[in-house]
N, CA, C and O of each residue as an XYZ file, in Angstrom:
452
protein
N      91.748    170.466    209.530
C      92.943    169.994    210.147
C      94.325    170.423    209.769
O      94.561    171.030    208.725
N      95.225    170.090    210.645
C      96.498    170.345    210.616
C      97.244    169.644    209.704
O      97.330    168.416    209.715
N      97.925    170.543    208.719
C      98.768    169.903    207.519
C      99.825    170.457    207.578
O      99.906    171.672    207.761
N     100.751    169.756    207.450
C     102.469    170.249    206.722
C     102.928    169.473    205.459
O     102.967    168.244    205.520
N     103.210    169.991    204.541
C     103.484    169.833    203.549
C     104.817    170.040    203.184
O     105.072    171.195    202.842
N     105.989    169.013    203.157
C     107.487    169.376    203.210
C     107.867    169.521    201.408
O     107.144    168.826    200.693
N     108.644    170.139    200.888
C     109.039    169.875    199.470
C     110.399    170.835    199.520
O     110.578    171.634    200.439
N     111.420    170.642    198.317
C     112.659    171.034    198.381
C     113.969    169.862    198.368
O     115.135    170.094    198.052
N     113.471    168.742    198.747
C     114.364    167.695    199.058
C     114.933    167.140    197.598
O     114.208    167.276    196.613
N     116.261    166.501    197.463
C     116.736    166.248    196.216
C     118.034    165.156    196.437
O     118.248    164.417    197.398
N     118.644    165.299    195.459
C     119.687    164.587    195.466
C     121.007    165.565    195.155
O     121.123    166.000    194.010
N     121.823    165.850    195.984
C     122.668    166.584    195.651
C     124.420    166.412    195.937
O     124.745    165.497    196.692
N     125.229    167.051    195.497
C     126.575    166.796    195.893
C     127.354    167.513    197.265
O     127.213    168.666    197.672
N     128.148    166.512    197.777
C     128.698    167.299    198.904
C     129.262    168.790    198.607
O     130.071    169.041    197.714
N     128.763    169.638    199.408
C     129.249    171.261    199.454
C     128.156    171.930    198.628
O     128.087    173.157    198.566
N     127.254    171.082    197.958
C     126.079    172.095    197.724
C     124.849    172.366    198.635
O     124.881    171.995    199.808
N     123.883    172.934    198.179
C     123.120    173.721    198.840
C     121.265    173.060    198.593
O     120.850    172.639    197.514
N     120.636    173.118    199.567
C     119.162    172.919    199.102
C     118.492    173.906    200.076
O     118.972    174.315    201.134
N     117.443    174.179    199.599
C     116.518    174.850    200.666
C     115.184    174.301    200.370
O     114.472    174.183    199.373
N     115.115    173.982    201.751
C     113.598    172.819    202.078
C     112.638    174.172    202.585
O     112.919    175.166    203.255
N     111.239    173.653    201.859
C     109.798    174.484    202.385
C     109.005    173.654    202.964
O     108.868    172.561    202.414
N     108.184    173.952    204.357
C     107.007    173.411    204.614
C     105.808    174.584    204.741
O     105.863    175.664    205.329
N     104.670    173.965    203.954
C     103.782    174.821    203.961
C     102.701    174.278    204.902
O     102.198    173.167    204.730
N     102.414    174.975    205.749
C     100.943    174.904    207.044
C      99.711    175.107    206.569
O      99.516    175.864    205.618
N      99.095    174.690    206.958
C      97.489    175.020    207.054
C      96.960    174.228    208.021
O      97.515    173.207    208.430
N      95.500    174.806    208.566
C      94.615    173.859    209.308
C      94.704    174.499    210.673
O      93.931    174.263    211.603
N      95.924    175.494    210.701
C      95.913    176.218    212.119
C      96.244    177.872    212.149
O      95.894    178.490    211.144
N      96.815    178.536    213.100
C      97.149    180.117    213.047
C      98.711    179.792    213.100
O      99.237    179.693    214.208
N      99.437    179.630    211.992
C     100.554    179.262    211.840
C     101.608    180.583    213.009
O     102.555    180.336    213.757
N     100.925    181.922    212.713
C     101.943    182.477    213.257
C     102.274    182.596    214.749
O     103.103    183.357    215.246
N     101.318    181.529    215.511
C     101.093    181.369    217.096
C     102.176    180.133    217.416
O     102.639    179.749    218.490
N     102.319    179.823    216.506
C     103.224    178.545    216.790
C     104.897    178.533    216.463
O     105.416    178.875    215.400
N     105.608    178.026    217.718
C     106.790    177.437    217.090
C     107.043    176.407    216.053
O     106.555    175.281    216.150
N     107.952    176.847    214.855
C     108.085    175.185    214.062
C     109.448    174.820    214.177
O     110.395    175.552    214.466
N     109.446    173.470    213.889
C     110.655    172.841    214.077
C     110.813    171.851    212.657
O     109.862    171.466    211.977
N     112.131    171.576    212.423
C     112.597    170.751    211.307
C     113.420    169.617    212.188
O     114.380    169.917    212.898
N     112.993    168.494    212.065
C     113.835    167.081    212.496
C     114.518    166.244    211.263
O     113.890    166.271    210.205
N     115.570    165.608    211.293
C     115.534    164.606    210.116
C     115.820    163.153    211.130
O     116.144    163.074    212.315
N     115.548    162.095    210.106
C     116.019    160.836    210.254
C     116.314    160.057    209.650
O     115.528    159.394    208.973
N     117.851    159.842    209.710
C     118.737    158.852    208.691
C     118.431    157.400    208.906
O     117.927    157.076    209.981
N     118.672    156.533    208.036
C     118.349    155.311    207.605
C     119.002    154.462    208.864
O     120.224    154.602    208.925
N     118.409    153.578    209.919
C     118.613    153.207    211.093
C     118.663    153.980    211.973
O     118.647    153.363    213.038
N     118.731    155.339    212.154
C     118.845    156.200    213.063
C     117.749    156.930    213.736
O     116.896    157.199    212.890
N     117.417    157.364    214.917
C     116.360    158.069    215.304
C     116.289    159.252    214.981
O     117.268    159.926    214.661
N     114.821    159.762    215.035
C     114.765    161.057    214.379
C     115.525    161.973    215.296
O     115.499    161.706    216.498
N     116.414    163.354    214.745
C     116.524    164.451    215.330
C     116.248    165.458    215.390
O     115.513    165.659    214.424
N     116.398    166.647    216.144
C     115.917    167.977    216.115
C     117.281    168.189    215.418
O     118.421    167.874    215.758
N     116.691    168.957    214.105
C     117.805    169.906    213.433
C     117.926    171.410    213.787
O     118.945    172.019    214.113
N     116.448    171.952    213.630
C     115.941    173.779    213.928
C     114.891    173.991    214.478
O     113.990    173.201    214.197
N     114.582    175.086    215.440
C     113.961    175.376    215.997
C     113.530    176.900    215.810
O     114.281    177.726    216.330
N     112.419    177.365    215.135
C     112.316    178.735    215.378
C     111.328    179.071    216.318
O     110.462    178.196    216.332
N     111.082    180.074    217.188
C     110.392    180.500    217.869
C     108.855    181.372    217.121
O     109.184    181.739    215.993
N     107.823    181.652    217.328
C     106.666    182.125    216.385
C     106.947    183.752    216.128
O     106.141    184.385    215.446
N     107.836    184.244    216.561
C     108.354    185.771    216.528
C     109.366    185.534    215.416
O     109.385    186.349    214.494
N     110.188    184.529    215.403
C     111.480    184.429    214.663
C     112.762    184.841    215.534
O     113.896    184.945    215.067
N     112.456    185.029    216.692
C     113.390    185.953    217.579
C     114.155    184.711    217.975
O     115.368    184.837    217.807
N     113.797    183.637    218.418
C     114.657    182.821    219.018
C     114.717    181.323    217.756
O     113.829    180.646    217.239
N     116.218    181.313    217.660
C     116.550    180.138    216.532
C     117.605    179.201    217.265
O     118.698    179.608    217.661
N     117.139    177.884    217.399
C     118.099    176.708    217.622
C     118.459    175.987    216.805
O     117.732    175.578    215.900
N     119.485    175.729    216.937
C     120.276    174.201    215.968
C     120.945    173.312    216.658
O     121.379    173.541    217.787
N     121.104    172.081    215.963
C     121.613    171.275    216.616
C     122.884    171.550    216.232
O     123.029    172.376    215.331
N     124.076    170.910    216.839
C     125.673    171.274    216.768
C     125.981    170.814    215.461
O     126.768    171.420    214.733
N     125.480    169.917    215.175
C     125.876    169.308    213.992
C     125.809    169.661    212.641
O     126.448    169.161    211.715
N     124.658    170.921    212.583
C     124.546    171.756    211.579
C     124.561    173.360    211.396
O     124.466    173.989    210.342
N     124.726    173.915    212.892
C     125.027    175.306    213.027
C     126.282    175.833    212.215
O     127.362    175.257    212.081
N     125.998    176.724    211.843
C     126.719    177.393    210.616
C     126.520    177.037    209.500
O     127.093    177.695    208.632
N     125.561    175.765    209.013
C     125.319    175.766    207.743
C     123.939    175.796    207.341
O     123.439    175.941    206.226
N     123.341    175.605    208.659
C     121.832    175.671    208.209
C     121.373    176.710    208.877
O     121.846    177.175    209.914
N     120.003    177.252    208.002
C     119.300    178.230    208.461
C     117.814    178.209    208.342
O     117.254    178.044    207.258
N     117.031    178.420    209.736
C     115.972    178.055    209.877
C     115.246    179.453    209.372
O     115.933    180.445    209.615
N     114.074    179.699    208.760
C     113.450    180.894    208.858
C     111.881    180.733    208.555
O     111.427    179.651    208.181
N     111.093    181.850    208.733
C     109.752    181.599    208.529
C     109.115    182.931    207.788
O     109.498    184.067    208.066
N     108.182    182.671    206.893
C     107.352    183.614    206.536
C     105.865    183.532    206.882
O     105.215    182.699    206.253
N     105.193    184.329    207.854
C     104.222    184.025    208.666
C     103.179    184.646    207.996
O     102.076    184.476    208.515
N     103.225    185.437    206.810
C     102.141    185.787    205.773
C     102.206    184.377    204.818
O     101.150    183.885    204.419
N     102.955    184.025    204.624
C     102.614    182.541    203.866
C     102.556    181.317    204.425
O     102.495    180.229    203.853
N     102.586    181.617    205.855
C     102.642    180.110    206.126
C     103.548    179.215    205.837
O     103.258    178.030    205.672
N     104.379    179.539    205.773
C     105.711    178.706    205.490
C     106.823    178.866    206.403
O     107.217    179.961    206.805
N     107.297    177.795    206.706
C     108.699    177.692    207.305
C     110.078    177.092    206.257
O     109.896    176.201    205.427
N     111.038    177.563    206.415
C     112.250    177.076    205.362
C     113.413    176.553    206.027
O     113.710    176.929    207.160
N     114.075    175.723    205.400
C     115.540    175.066    205.875
C     116.275    175.292    205.030
O     116.332    174.491    204.098
N     117.256    176.657    205.031
C     118.074    176.817    204.271
C     119.438    175.881    204.312
O     120.060    176.339    205.270
N     120.097    174.958    203.831
C     121.000    174.451    204.333
C     122.072    174.339    203.070
O     121.803    174.065    201.900
N     123.280    174.613    203.613
C     124.627    174.962    202.555
C     125.601    174.067    203.465
O     125.515    173.645    204.618
N     126.670    173.950    202.339
C     127.956    172.901    202.707
C     127.214    171.703    203.115
O     127.310    171.501    204.325
N     126.559    170.915    202.528
C     125.826    169.672    202.775
C     126.833    168.649    202.607
O     127.549    168.684    201.606
N     126.986    167.617    203.596
C     127.702    166.224    203.961
C     126.935    165.336    203.853
O     125.713    165.398    203.992
N     127.693    164.263    203.548
C     126.900    163.130    202.989
C     126.256    162.587    204.311
O     125.234    161.904    204.242
N     126.930    162.927    205.695
C     126.076    162.812    207.048
C     124.699    163.502    207.155
O     123.885    163.057    207.964
N     124.383    164.617    206.345
C     123.230    164.917    206.251
C     121.835    164.162    205.445
O     120.635    164.430    205.496
N     122.280    163.558    205.016
C     121.162    162.432    204.038
C     120.324    161.856    205.066
O     120.755    161.207    206.018
N     119.002    162.142    204.816
C     117.490    161.888    205.667
C     116.432    162.361    205.100
O     116.342    163.132    204.145
N     115.445    161.748    205.879
C     114.369    162.345    205.501
C     114.165    163.422    206.174
O     114.430    163.376    207.375
N     113.817    164.261    205.791
C     113.907    165.911    206.687
C     111.781    166.037    206.618
O     110.938    165.973    205.723
N     111.765    166.234    208.135
C     110.228    166.771    208.664
C     110.378    168.112    209.281
O     111.343    168.430    209.976
N     109.199    169.019    208.940
C     108.646    169.901    209.726
C     107.671    169.359    210.620
O     106.991    168.370    210.346
N     107.595    170.051    211.770
C     106.684    169.880    212.548
C     106.171    170.900    213.649
O     106.979    171.712    214.102
N     105.053    170.893    214.031
C     104.544    171.913    215.029
C     104.932    171.232    216.412
O     104.383    170.221    216.848
N     105.686    171.746    216.873
C     105.990    171.123    218.208
C     105.791    169.686    218.790
O     105.272    169.367    219.860
N     106.309    168.938    217.863
C     106.362    167.443    217.662
C     105.117    166.769    217.933
O     105.073    165.632    218.402
N     103.795    167.671    217.552
C     102.670    167.004    217.839
C     102.164    166.502    216.446
O     101.528    165.489    216.159
N     102.646    167.531    215.661
C     101.742    167.084    214.314
C     103.281    167.424    213.215
O     103.985    168.430    213.312
N     103.501    166.205    212.165
C     104.320    166.273    211.497
C     104.151    166.214    209.897
O     103.080    165.667    209.633
N     104.705    166.515    208.993
C     104.564    166.675    207.615
C     104.853    164.980    206.990
O     104.930    164.020    207.757
N     104.956    164.890    205.843
C     105.099    163.423    205.292
C     106.756    163.258    204.878
O     107.188    162.171    204.493
N     107.245    163.937    204.949
C     109.014    164.287    205.007
C     109.563    164.280    203.693
O     108.960    163.723    202.775
N     110.534    164.788    203.544
C     111.019    165.035    201.962
C     112.628    164.521    202.412
O     113.222    164.798    203.453
N     113.086    163.716    201.305
C     114.140    162.979    201.121
C     115.378    164.336    200.665
O     115.345    165.179    199.768
N     116.248    164.085    201.590
C     117.824    164.724    201.177
C     118.541    163.739    201.199
O     118.568    163.010    202.190
N     119.388    163.471    199.946
C     120.385    162.698    199.817
C     121.838    163.613    199.443
O     121.697    164.564    198.674
N     122.877    163.389    199.857
C     123.881    164.086    199.738
C     125.064    162.875    199.381
O     125.441    162.150    200.302
N     125.569    162.719    198.129
C     126.419    161.788    197.577
C     127.360    162.255    196.432
O     126.983    163.328    195.959
N     128.010    161.960    196.097
C     129.034    162.185    195.115
C     128.788    161.229    193.975
O     129.538    161.225    192.999
């Protein structure tokens, strides 16, 4: 069955960086676009970034463009989200997803001084 397992979240200060990872299994990873979403307390889940199966197409939410970078390693069945210059408003649970159909359990990112 499809499994997505996120890791790499934590508590950081504003301006610092984190790298999230999502390990995928149970499907042919290299055939699918992959997504990172986030959900802050009291807010709806929002799309943060998308990477096509070839890595040729990358899309970002306006709020993270220039600070976050999505990437993937098809040999390791893993998608990454490099987050730089973190802000308090980036605080949320971050989820990876296969096409909005399958979801991981999420990893908490807290940005606070």
